[in-house]
C-alpha positions in Angstrom: -60.8 23.6 65.6 -62.2 20.7 67.6 -64.2 19.6 64.6 -61.0 19.5 62.5 -59.3 17.5 65.2 -62.1 15.0 65.4 -61.9 14.6 61.7 -58.2 14.0 61.8 -58.6 11.5 64.7 -61.3 9.6 62.8 -59.1 9.4 59.7 -55.7 9.2 61.3 -55.1 5.7 60.1 -54.9 7.0 56.6 -51.7 8.7 57.5 -49.7 5.6 58.2 -49.9 3.0 55.4 -46.7 2.3 53.5 -47.0 4.5 50.4 -45.9 7.7 48.8 -47.0 11.1 47.5 -47.7 11.7 43.9 -46.8 15.3 43.8 -43.6 15.8 45.9 -42.4 12.5 47.4 -39.6 14.1 49.4 -41.7 16.8 51.0 -44.5 14.4 51.8 -42.1 11.9 53.2 -40.6 14.5 55.5 -44.1 15.5 56.6 -44.9 11.9 57.3 -41.8 11.7 59.5 -42.8 14.9 61.3 -46.2 13.3 62.2 -44.5 10.1 63.2 -42.1 11.8 65.6 -44.8 14.0 66.9 -47.1 11.0 67.6 -44.3 8.8 69.2 -42.8 11.7 71.1 -39.5 10.3 69.9 -37.2 12.7 67.9 -34.6 11.3 65.5 -31.3 12.8 64.5 -30.9 14.0 60.9 -28.9 10.8 60.0 -31.6 8.6 61.4 -34.3 10.5 59.5 -32.3 10.0 56.3 -32.2 6.2 56.8 -36.0 6.1 57.3 -36.7 8.6 54.4 -34.6 6.6 52.0 -36.6 3.4 52.8 -39.9 5.2 52.6 -39.1 6.8 49.2 -37.7 3.5 47.8 -41.0 1.7 48.7 -43.2 4.5 47.5 -41.7 4.4 44.0 -43.4 1.0 43.6 -46.9 2.2 44.5 -49.6 3.2 41.9 -50.4 6.9 41.5 -53.9 6.7 42.8 -52.7 5.2 46.1 -50.1 7.9 46.5 -52.4 10.9 46.2 -53.7 10.7 49.8 -50.2 11.5 51.1 -50.5 15.0 49.7 -52.4 15.8 52.9 -49.2 15.4 55.0 -47.8 18.9 54.6 -51.2 20.3 55.4 -51.3 18.3 58.6 -47.9 19.6 59.5 -49.1 23.1 59.0 -52.0 22.4 61.3 -49.9 20.9 64.0 -47.6 23.9 64.0 -50.5 26.2 64.6 -52.6 24.2 67.2 -53.0 25.2 70.9 -51.4 23.0 73.5 -54.7 21.4 74.6 -55.7 20.5 71.1 -52.2 19.1 70.4 -52.4 16.8 73.4 -55.7 15.4 72.2 -54.4 14.8 68.7 -51.1 13.3 69.9 -52.7 10.6 71.8 -54.7 9.4 68.8 -51.7 9.7 66.5 -49.5 7.7 68.9 -52.1 4.9 69.1 -52.2 4.7 65.3 -48.4 4.8 64.9 -47.9 2.0 67.4 -50.6 -0.1 65.7 -48.9 0.5 62.4 -45.5 -0.7 63.8 -47.1 -3.8 65.4 -49.3 -4.8 62.5 -47.1 -4.2 59.5 -45.1 -7.1 58.0 -41.8 -7.7 59.8 -40.0 -7.6 56.4 -41.3 -4.2 55.4 -38.1 -2.1 54.9 -39.7 1.2 56.0 -41.1 -0.4 59.2 -37.8 -2.1 59.9 -36.0 1.3 59.5 -38.3 3.0 62.0 -38.0 0.1 64.5 -34.2 0.0 64.1 -33.8 3.7 64.7 -36.1 3.7 67.7 -34.1 0.9 69.2 -30.9 2.9 68.8 -32.2 5.8 70.7 -31.6 4.4 74.2 -28.2 2.8 73.6 -25.9 4.0 76.3 -22.4 5.1 75.3 -21.1 6.5 78.6 -22.5 6.0 82.1 -23.5 9.0 84.1 -26.6 10.9 85.4 -28.0 11.3 82.9 -26.0 8.8 80.8 -24.7 9.7 77.3 -26.8 7.9 74.8 -26.3 7.3 71.1 -29.1 9.6 70.3 -27.8 12.5 72.4 -24.3 12.3 71.1 -25.4 12.2 67.5 -27.9 15.0 67.8 -25.6 17.3 69.6 -22.8 16.6 67.2 -25.0 17.4 64.2 -26.2 20.6 65.8 -22.7 21.8 66.5 -21.5 21.0 63.0 -24.5 22.8 61.5 -24.0 25.8 63.7 -20.4 26.0 62.5 -21.6 25.7 58.9 -23.9 28.7 59.4 -20.9 30.8 60.2 -19.5 30.2 56.8 -22.8 30.2 54.9 -25.9 31.7 56.6 -28.1 29.8 54.0 -26.5 26.4 54.7 -28.9 23.5 54.7 -29.1 20.7 57.2 -28.7 18.1 54.5 -25.3 19.5 53.7 -23.8 18.5 57.1 -20.5 16.8 56.6 -20.6 13.3 58.1 -16.9 13.3 58.9 -17.3 16.5 60.8 -20.2 15.0 62.8 -18.1 11.9 63.6 -15.2 14.0 64.8 -17.4 16.1 67.2 -19.0 12.9 68.4 -15.6 11.4 69.2 -14.7 14.7 71.0 -17.9 14.4 73.1 -17.0 10.9 74.1 -13.5 11.8 75.1 -14.7 14.8 77.1 -17.7 13.1 78.8 -16.0 12.4 82.2 -15.0 16.1 82.5 -18.5 17.4 81.9 -20.5 19.1 84.7 -24.0 18.0 85.6 -25.4 21.0 83.6 -23.4 20.1 80.6 -24.6 16.4 80.7 -28.2 17.6 81.0 -27.7 19.8 78.0 -26.5 16.9 75.9 -29.4 14.8 77.1 -32.0 17.3 75.8 -30.2 17.8 72.5 -32.3 15.3 70.4 -35.6 17.1 71.2 -34.1 20.5 70.6 -32.3 19.6 67.4 -35.3 17.8 65.9 -37.5 20.8 66.7 -35.1 23.2 65.1 -34.8 21.1 61.9 -38.6 20.9 61.5 -38.8 24.6 61.8 -36.1 24.9 59.1 -38.1 22.5 56.9 -41.6 23.8 57.5 -41.5 27.1 59.2 -41.9 30.6 57.8 -38.8 32.6 56.7 -39.0 34.6 59.9 -39.0 31.4 62.0 -36.2 29.9 60.0 -34.1 33.0 60.5 -34.8 32.9 64.3 -33.6 29.3 64.5 -30.4 30.1 62.5 -29.7 33.0 64.9 -30.1 30.7 67.9 -27.7 28.2 66.3 -25.1 30.9 65.7 -25.1 31.5 69.4 -24.2 27.9 69.9 -21.3 28.2 67.5 -19.8 30.8 69.9 -17.7 33.9 69.4 -14.3 33.7 67.6 -12.6 34.1 71.0 -14.5 31.2 72.6 -13.7 29.0 69.6 -10.0 29.9 69.8 -10.0 29.1 73.6 -11.5 25.7 72.9 -9.0 24.9 70.2 -6.0 25.9 72.4 -7.3 24.4 75.7 -5.8 21.2 77.1 -8.8 20.7 79.4 -11.1 17.9 78.1 -14.3 19.4 76.7 -13.6 23.0 77.5 -16.0 25.2 75.5 -17.5 22.1 73.8 -20.9 22.4 75.6 -22.2 25.8 76.7 -25.0 24.8 79.0 -26.2 28.3 79.6 -26.7 29.0 75.8 -28.3 25.6 75.4 -30.7 26.4 78.2 -31.7 29.7 76.7 -32.2 28.2 73.3 -34.4 25.4 74.7 -36.6 27.8 76.6 -37.1 30.0 73.6 -37.7 27.1 71.2 -40.2 25.1 73.4 -42.1 28.2 74.4 -42.4 29.3 70.8 -43.5 26.1 69.1 -46.3 24.5 71.1 -46.1 21.2 69.2 -42.6 20.7 70.5 -43.6 20.9 74.2 -44.1 17.2 74.3 -40.4 16.7 73.7 -39.3 19.1 76.4 -38.6 16.4 79.0 -37.7 13.7 76.5 -35.3 10.9 77.4 -34.6 7.9 75.2 -36.1 4.6 76.4 -35.3 2.4 73.4 -38.9 1.1 73.6 -40.9 0.4 70.4 
């Protein structure tokens, strides 16, 4: 394993030029983003990822086929990351982070893909509501997406993250903002950790085995709540009642981060807005 890691570290710069994959651009671009988020330790929401992916894929369409072939290795790298031990992951993360940061600093300012990454990283730490911890743009967006997707799974167990309704996400986000002042410390903490948890769950749904995907869906269904709890939330006049179940969120986080070693680096994640 260490020999493999050393080979990856030695050639890690190959993973971050602006380019595309010849075989499956969407899959390779998603794998690229997985590695980028892993290296930076900065999870994105699904909406943020889509902005970056769109720019990547648009730029990759202009690249010659021979340049694109090297990106076929991205999905293989993701498979390796998902199976590494914690010690090996820590060693690789450091090298990947150095390369990502160099890529961001050295790439032309006008490169659309680089600009998309920079812009989304800058949005992460934007504070929407004061508090301890504060409610950030990233946390509100991630939690809203997670809740909407959990609800979608109640209707269709095979629902895909890409089918999330933007209007529904916006409505939950508004509800979170309205209810923020009434949230307990535990509820606010749950929201603060939503970006890391949601990013991890999405990556498992994209790259994990069928068994792993089913496990994530089962966890999300717990977040959606029972029919009784949803009815209580709908009829309640108390701000935010039943909107955030901190106990369920805590259980899901523990299971998720203990299961997927590569996600452990996100466990204490808080947005800084730094690039």
